[in-house]
C-alpha positions in Angstrom: 292.4 216.4 231.4 289.8 213.8 232.5 291.2 210.6 233.9 290.0 207.2 232.8 288.9 204.5 235.1 292.1 202.6 234.6 294.1 205.7 235.6 292.0 206.2 238.7 292.4 202.6 239.6 296.1 202.7 239.1 296.4 205.8 241.2 294.3 204.3 244.0 296.5 201.1 244.0 299.6 203.3 244.1 298.2 205.2 247.1 297.2 202.0 248.9 300.7 200.5 248.3 302.4 203.6 249.6 300.2 203.7 252.7 301.1 200.0 253.3 304.7 200.9 253.1 304.2 203.8 255.5 305.2 206.5 253.0 301.9 208.3 253.1 300.8 209.7 249.8 302.6 208.8 246.6 305.1 211.3 245.2 303.0 212.0 242.2 300.1 210.6 240.2 302.2 210.8 237.1 303.6 207.3 237.5 300.2 205.8 237.8 299.1 207.8 234.8 302.2 206.7 232.9 301.5 203.0 233.7 298.1 203.1 232.2 299.0 205.2 229.1 302.2 203.5 228.0 301.1 200.5 225.9 302.8 197.2 226.0 303.4 195.4 222.8 301.0 192.5 222.1 303.9 190.0 222.2 305.0 191.1 225.6 301.5 191.0 227.0 300.9 187.6 225.6 304.2 186.2 227.0 303.3 187.7 230.5 299.8 186.2 230.3 301.2 182.7 229.4 303.8 182.9 232.2 301.1 183.9 234.7 298.9 181.0 233.4 301.8 178.5 233.8 302.5 179.8 237.3 298.8 179.2 238.1 299.2 175.6 237.0 297.8 175.5 233.4 299.5 173.5 230.7 301.2 175.4 227.8 298.8 173.8 225.2 295.8 175.2 227.1 297.3 178.7 227.1 298.0 178.9 223.3 296.2 181.7 221.6 294.1 181.1 218.4 296.6 183.1 216.3 299.6 181.1 217.5 301.5 179.4 214.7 300.2 175.9 214.2 302.5 172.9 214.3 303.0 171.1 211.1 301.6 167.7 210.6 305.0 166.1 210.8 305.9 167.9 214.0 302.6 166.8 215.7 303.1 163.2 214.5 306.6 163.2 215.8 305.4 164.5 219.2 302.8 161.8 219.4 305.3 159.2 218.4 307.7 160.4 221.1 304.9 160.5 223.7 303.9 156.9 222.8 307.5 155.7 223.1 307.9 157.4 226.5 304.7 155.7 227.7 306.0 152.3 226.4 309.3 152.8 228.2 307.5 153.7 231.4 305.2 150.6 231.1 308.2 148.4 230.4 310.1 149.8 233.4 307.0 149.3 235.6 306.6 145.7 234.4 310.3 145.0 235.0 310.0 146.4 238.6 307.0 144.2 239.2 308.8 141.1 237.9 311.8 141.9 240.1 309.4 142.3 243.1 307.7 139.0 242.4 311.1 137.3 242.1 312.2 138.7 245.4 308.9 137.6 247.0 309.3 134.1 245.6 312.9 133.9 246.9 311.8 135.1 250.3 309.0 132.5 250.3 311.5 129.7 249.5 313.7 130.8 252.4 310.8 131.0 254.8 309.4 127.5 254.1 310.4 124.9 256.7 309.5 121.3 256.9 306.3 121.4 258.8 303.8 118.6 259.1 300.2 118.3 260.2 298.1 121.0 261.7 300.9 123.6 262.0 301.7 123.3 258.3 298.1 123.7 257.4 297.6 126.8 259.6 300.9 128.3 258.3 299.7 127.8 254.7 296.3 129.3 255.5 297.9 132.4 257.0 300.2 132.7 253.9 297.2 132.5 251.6 295.2 135.0 253.6 298.1 137.5 253.2 297.9 137.2 249.4 294.1 137.7 249.3 293.0 141.0 247.7 290.1 141.9 250.0 287.2 143.8 248.4 286.2 147.3 249.4 282.8 147.9 251.1 281.0 148.8 247.9 282.1 145.7 246.0 281.3 143.5 249.0 277.7 144.9 249.2 277.2 144.5 245.5 278.5 140.9 245.5 276.3 140.0 248.5 273.2 141.5 246.8 273.8 139.5 243.6 274.3 136.3 245.6 271.0 136.9 247.6 269.0 137.6 244.5 270.4 134.5 242.8 269.5 132.3 245.8 266.0 133.8 245.9 265.4 133.2 242.2 266.8 129.6 242.4 264.6 128.9 245.5 261.5 130.2 243.7 262.3 128.1 240.6 262.9 124.9 242.5 259.8 125.5 244.7 257.5 126.0 241.6 259.0 122.8 240.1 258.4 120.9 243.4 254.8 122.0 243.5 254.2 121.1 239.9 255.7 117.7 240.2 254.0 117.1 243.6 250.6 118.0 241.9 251.4 115.7 239.0 252.4 112.8 241.2 249.2 113.2 243.3 247.1 113.1 240.1 248.8 110.0 238.8 248.4 108.1 242.1 
């Protein structure tokens, strides 16, 4: 009986595995032949494929087959509603944490303030303000600088043209 490619491949894999284990040749080729001839049910193959996909990091929705039973409209709406509620709860918790953090910072700032006068008070407040500044990244800094330079050049040209026009006009009147 002629062997299929799958049978030959299975036999070769079995031999390689046996050699790796140090057993030499496999006991028989019948196991490899059996593995390729005994069919799995479609359900078992599908489950194994989904499990392998999940193990590889794919989501369950991405692994659903086209013939999988569709969720009813009510179930999908209920899922969306639950998802939105979970997102709202997460946002509310995040907001609450931020408010608590701000309250702690305000409390710490009250405790740190001392009665200072003159130059020392000014420098201390400058340092405190500089700590609160959100410094731009390099790309934003370059973009803002370019916009400023372009605006200055346009304004200088506009005012220069107006100056020349009014200078010419005044010279003609005098």
